[in-house]
C-alpha positions in Angstrom: -8.9 2.0 26.4 -6.8 2.1 23.4 -3.6 4.1 23.6 -2.0 6.2 20.8 0.3 3.3 19.7 -2.6 1.0 19.1 -4.5 3.5 17.1 -1.4 4.3 15.1 -0.7 0.6 14.4 -4.3 0.1 13.3 -4.1 3.1 11.0 -0.9 1.8 9.4 -2.4 -1.7 9.0 -5.5 -0.2 7.3 -3.4 1.9 4.9 -1.1 -0.9 4.0 -4.1 -3.2 3.4 -5.6 -0.7 1.1 -2.2 -0.4 -0.7 -2.0 -4.2 -1.1 -5.5 -4.4 -2.6 -4.8 -1.5 -5.0 -1.4 -3.0 -6.0 -2.9 -6.4 -6.7 -5.8 -4.9 -8.7 -3.6 -2.6 -10.8 -2.7 -3.1 -14.4 1.0 -3.4 -13.6 3.0 -6.5 -14.5 3.4 -9.3 -12.0 7.0 -8.3 -11.3 6.0 -4.7 -10.7 3.3 -5.8 -8.3 5.7 -8.0 -6.4 8.2 -5.1 -6.1 5.6 -2.7 -4.8 4.1 -5.2 -2.4 7.6 -5.9 -1.0 8.3 -2.2 -0.6 5.1 -1.6 1.3 5.6 -4.7 3.4 9.3 -4.0 4.4 8.9 -0.2 4.9 5.3 0.1 6.1 5.0 3.9 6.5 7.6 5.1 4.0 6.6 2.4 1.5 3.0 3.5 1.7 3.8 7.1 1.1 6.1 6.3 -1.9 3.4 4.0 -3.3 0.7 6.7 -2.8 2.6 9.1 -5.1 4.5 6.8 -7.5 2.8 3.4 -7.4 0.9 1.7 -10.1 -2.6 2.9 -10.9 -5.7 1.3 -12.5 -6.7 2.6 -15.9 -9.7 4.9 -15.7 -12.9 3.5 -17.0 -14.0 5.3 -20.2 
């Protein structure tokens, strides 16, 4: 049976994977993508939260 730490770790892994995919597919410059990816990698929880509110976004399709 999975304990709470395993579930939490899997949740963080899933969120950070989603963040990396979104960062790499954004319209940001290569340098900005690198900085955001490093922030999410080095600070997994805090970096994800900061990226969620301030990270690069894709342009909406018109």
